[in-house]
Structures are given as C-alpha cells and as structure tokens.
C-alpha positions as CSV (number, residue, x, y, z in Angstrom):
1,M,0.0,0.0,0.0
2,T,1.4,3.4,-0.9
3,P,1.5,6.2,1.7
4,S,-1.3,8.0,-0.2
5,D,-3.5,4.9,-0.1
6,Y,-2.7,4.4,3.6
7,I,-3.7,8.0,4.3
8,R,-6.8,7.8,2.2
9,S,-8.0,4.7,4.0
10,H,-8.0,6.7,7.3
11,I,-10.1,9.6,6.0
12,R,-13.7,9.2,7.1
13,T,-16.5,10.2,4.8
14,V,-19.5,11.7,6.6
15,P,-22.5,11.7,4.3
16,D,-25.0,14.6,4.2
17,W,-22.9,16.9,6.4
18,P,-23.0,19.8,6.8
19,A,-25.9,19.7,4.3
20,P,-27.8,17.0,2.3
21,G,-25.8,15.7,-0.6
22,V,-22.4,16.7,0.8
23,Q,-19.8,14.0,1.4
24,F,-17.6,15.5,4.1
25,R,-14.0,14.3,4.1
26,D,-13.1,14.1,7.8
27,I,-9.3,14.1,8.6
28,T,-9.7,13.7,12.3
29,P,-9.0,9.9,12.1
30,L,-5.6,10.8,10.6
31,L,-4.8,13.0,13.6
32,S,-5.9,10.6,16.3
33,N,-3.8,7.7,15.2
34,P,-0.1,8.3,15.9
35,R,1.1,6.0,13.2
36,V,-1.1,7.5,10.5
37,F,-0.3,11.0,11.7
38,R,3.5,10.3,11.4
39,V,3.0,8.9,7.9
40,L,1.0,12.0,6.9
41,I,3.6,14.5,8.3
42,D,6.5,12.5,6.8
43,Q,5.0,12.9,3.3
44,F,5.2,16.7,3.7
45,V,8.6,16.6,5.4
46,H,10.2,14.6,2.7
47,R,8.6,16.8,0.1
48,Y,10.1,20.0,1.5
49,F,13.2,18.8,3.3
50,D,15.6,19.7,0.4
51,T,13.8,22.8,-0.8
52,R,14.0,24.4,2.7
53,P,11.3,27.0,2.7
54,S,11.7,30.0,5.0
55,A,8.4,29.4,6.6
56,I,5.2,27.3,6.5
57,A,1.9,29.3,6.4
58,G,-1.1,27.5,7.7
59,L,-4.7,28.4,6.9
60,D,-7.2,28.6,9.8
61,A,-7.9,26.2,11.3
62,R,-6.9,22.7,10.2
63,G,-3.9,24.0,8.3
64,F,-2.5,25.1,11.7
65,I,-2.3,21.4,12.8
66,I,-0.4,20.2,9.8
67,G,1.5,23.4,9.2
68,S,2.9,23.9,12.7
69,V,4.1,20.3,12.9
70,L,5.7,20.5,9.5
71,A,7.4,23.8,10.4
72,Y,8.8,22.2,13.6
73,E,10.1,19.2,11.7
74,L,11.7,21.4,9.1
75,N,13.1,23.8,11.7
76,V,11.4,26.8,10.1
77,G,8.9,29.4,11.3
78,F,5.1,29.0,11.2
79,V,2.8,31.7,10.0
80,P,-0.9,31.5,11.0
81,I,-3.4,32.9,8.5
82,R,-6.5,33.5,10.6
83,K,-10.1,34.3,10.1
84,K,-10.8,38.0,10.3
85,G,-10.6,39.5,13.8
86,K,-8.6,36.8,15.5
87,L,-5.0,38.3,15.4
88,P,-3.9,40.9,18.0
89,F,-1.3,42.9,16.0
90,T,-1.4,45.0,12.9
91,T,-2.7,42.8,10.0
92,V,-3.3,42.7,6.3
93,Q,-6.6,41.3,5.1
94,E,-7.9,39.5,2.0
95,S,-11.5,38.8,1.3
96,Y,-12.8,35.8,-0.7
97,E,-16.1,34.5,-1.9
98,L,-18.1,31.7,-0.4
99,E,-21.1,29.9,-1.9
100,Y,-23.4,32.4,-0.1
101,G,-21.5,35.5,0.8
102,S,-17.9,36.3,1.6
103,A,-15.3,35.9,4.3
104,A,-11.8,37.3,5.0
105,V,-8.5,36.1,6.3
106,E,-5.7,38.0,7.9
107,M,-2.1,37.7,8.9
108,H,0.3,39.9,10.8
109,T,2.2,42.5,8.7
110,D,5.5,41.3,10.1
111,A,4.8,37.6,9.6
112,V,6.9,37.3,6.3
113,G,9.2,39.6,4.4
114,A,10.4,40.2,0.9
115,G,12.1,37.2,-0.5
116,D,10.8,34.7,2.1
117,R,10.1,31.3,0.5
118,V,6.8,30.0,1.9
119,V,4.8,26.8,1.6
120,L,1.1,27.5,2.1
121,I,-0.8,24.6,3.6
122,D,-4.3,23.5,4.5
123,D,-6.2,20.3,5.1
124,L,-8.3,20.3,1.9
125,I,-8.8,22.2,-1.3
126,A,-12.4,22.6,-2.3
127,T,-13.2,25.8,-4.2
128,G,-9.7,27.2,-3.5
129,G,-11.0,30.5,-2.1
130,T,-9.2,30.4,1.2
131,M,-5.9,29.3,-0.2
132,L,-6.1,31.9,-3.0
133,A,-6.7,34.6,-0.3
134,G,-3.7,33.3,1.7
135,L,-1.6,33.4,-1.5
136,R,-2.5,37.0,-2.1
137,L,-1.7,38.0,1.5
138,L,1.7,36.4,1.4
139,Q,2.5,37.9,-2.0
140,R,1.4,41.4,-0.8
141,L,4.0,41.2,1.9
142,G,6.7,40.2,-0.6
143,A,6.9,36.5,0.1
144,Q,7.4,33.9,-2.7
145,V,4.9,31.1,-2.3
146,I,6.8,28.1,-3.6
147,E,3.9,25.7,-3.3
148,G,0.4,25.2,-2.0
149,A,-0.1,21.9,-0.2
150,A,-3.1,20.0,1.2
151,I,-3.9,16.5,2.3
152,V,-7.1,16.3,0.2
153,D,-8.1,17.7,-3.2
154,L,-11.7,17.7,-4.3
155,P,-11.0,18.3,-8.0
156,E,-14.7,18.5,-9.1
157,L,-15.1,21.7,-7.2
158,N,-12.3,23.2,-9.4
159,G,-10.3,24.8,-6.6
160,S,-7.0,23.2,-7.6
161,Q,-7.7,24.4,-11.2
162,R,-8.3,27.9,-10.0
163,L,-5.1,27.9,-7.9
164,R,-3.0,26.6,-10.7
165,A,-4.5,29.2,-13.0
166,A,-3.4,31.8,-10.5
167,G,0.2,30.5,-10.8
168,L,0.4,28.4,-7.6
169,P,2.0,25.0,-7.9
170,L,0.1,22.5,-5.8
171,F,0.9,19.3,-4.0
172,T,-1.9,17.1,-2.5
173,L,-1.7,13.6,-1.1
174,V,-5.2,12.3,-1.9
175,D,-7.9,13.2,-4.5
176,F,-11.5,12.4,-3.9
177,G,-13.5,12.5,-7.1
178,G,-17.3,12.9,-6.9
179,H,-19.2,14.4,-4.1
C-alpha cells in the first residue's frame, strides 16, 4: 500500500454533512492515530526537506495542525493565516467569496518579508478561495509562495484548477472525485 492509499484509508467520509448531498471528508482519524499522523507528516517533510522554505503558512484552522508540525520538523517558522478579527497585532486582510457571501482572512504585517520562500498549507482544497486569499496575503508582503499543499483535493469543485491558473504550484496527497 502506498502512503497516499494508507492516508486515504483513514479519511472518514460523513454523508450529508453539513448539508444534504455533501460528502464531508473528515481528517480527524488521521490525527488521532499516531502512526497514521506520522506517515502523513512525513510525506510533507520529505517533500520540503531539500527545498528548505523560510516558513510554513497554515490556513485557519486545520492548516494550523499540519503546518505547525511541518514547520517544527523542518526547523522553520510557522505563520498563521487566521479568520478576520482573530489576530492581536497589525494585520493585512484579504476577502474571498463563499457559496453564499464572503469571508476574510488576515495575517500579521511582520509575519513574512520580501524574498521569504513559503509553503502555504491547508487540510483540503475545495473551491480554492481560502488558499487563494492566503496566497494574495503572502505575496502582498513580498513572500514567494513556492507551493500550496493539502492533504485532500476535491477536483470536481475546481479549486485546484483555480489555484494553478493563479500560478500556484500544488501538492496534494489524496484526490476524492465525486461528491
């Protein structure tokens, strides 16, 4: 069994949550099993060990879990990109569209600097809106986002296509076609 297959086998599908017809891909079983969690983190560590980013930026909230552990393992800094109103210092903000409305993410103005090489990470890519907003924030502060990364890609929602069209290289461990 490949590492991706092993990881996939530990992702729980919850039907009809949070709404009828949605197949929610739940990563919490990956996190609760120490062996699976190690395999998961090792996939990202091996991917970025030689490229040595300056920092890992994690998207609120599950990107914090993977991103902070990855930053620790690579011995680089971790940058939280939070939902609007959650950070205490001076921030920059980027809005993005949701299915019904909009939202915004923020990061501290001193979180990255010009020339920093950053990996942007989250648990899942659906429509790509949150990751695209994170990309724009990092670029606004002068960072070079070397890659976007996620555990799961839901390709039918076109988020990965949107992100690649915006110039962001992507790395995902598991694709779930269909809903």
